[in-house]
Residue, then its C-alpha position, 0 to 999 in steps of 0.5 A: x545905466x540907469x540914471x540913479x546909477x550915474x548920480x552915484x558914481x563920483x565924477x571927476x572934478x575937472x573935464x579933460x582938454x578933449x571933453x571941454x572942446x567937445x562941450x564947447x563944440x556942442x555949444x557953439x553948434x547950437x548957437x549956429x543953428x539958432x542964428x542961422x534959423x533967426x536969419x532965416x525967419x525973414x524978420x530982418x527989422x524986428x527988435x526982438x531978433x535983433x536982440x537975440x542975435x546980438x545975445x547969440x553973438x556974445x555967447x559965440x564970443x564967450x565960447x571962443x574965449x573958453x577955447x582959448x582958456x582950454x588951449x592956455x590950460x587955464x580952462x575950468x579955473x575961475x577968472x575971479x578967484x582962481x579956484x576951480x569952477x564945479x564940474x557941474x557948472x561946467x556941464x550946464x554952461x561950458x563956457x563960463x568964466x566964473x564960479x556961481x559966487x564970482x558970476x553973482x558979483x560980477x552980475x552986480 
């Protein structure tokens, strides 16, 4: 399948629970690898490294919360407005809680 063909094929708006779990497992695995690499770098007192570890820890917490939403049947529903989060956004950020508009409001 060419890249152009994938753009024209309709995508389902909602991910299945299995697809969501796969994406979340991949995101978790990636963050765990990053965390391990930071730990193996040997720079224990580095402020930047501590900030990176904290940020990865926050993302891992968000991933765990997303797994809970999958189990509860609410995954893919914006916790701000209750509307479906677009599939494209979930592809990029599978653990997101918000649609783009609500994320903007939450960040301000």
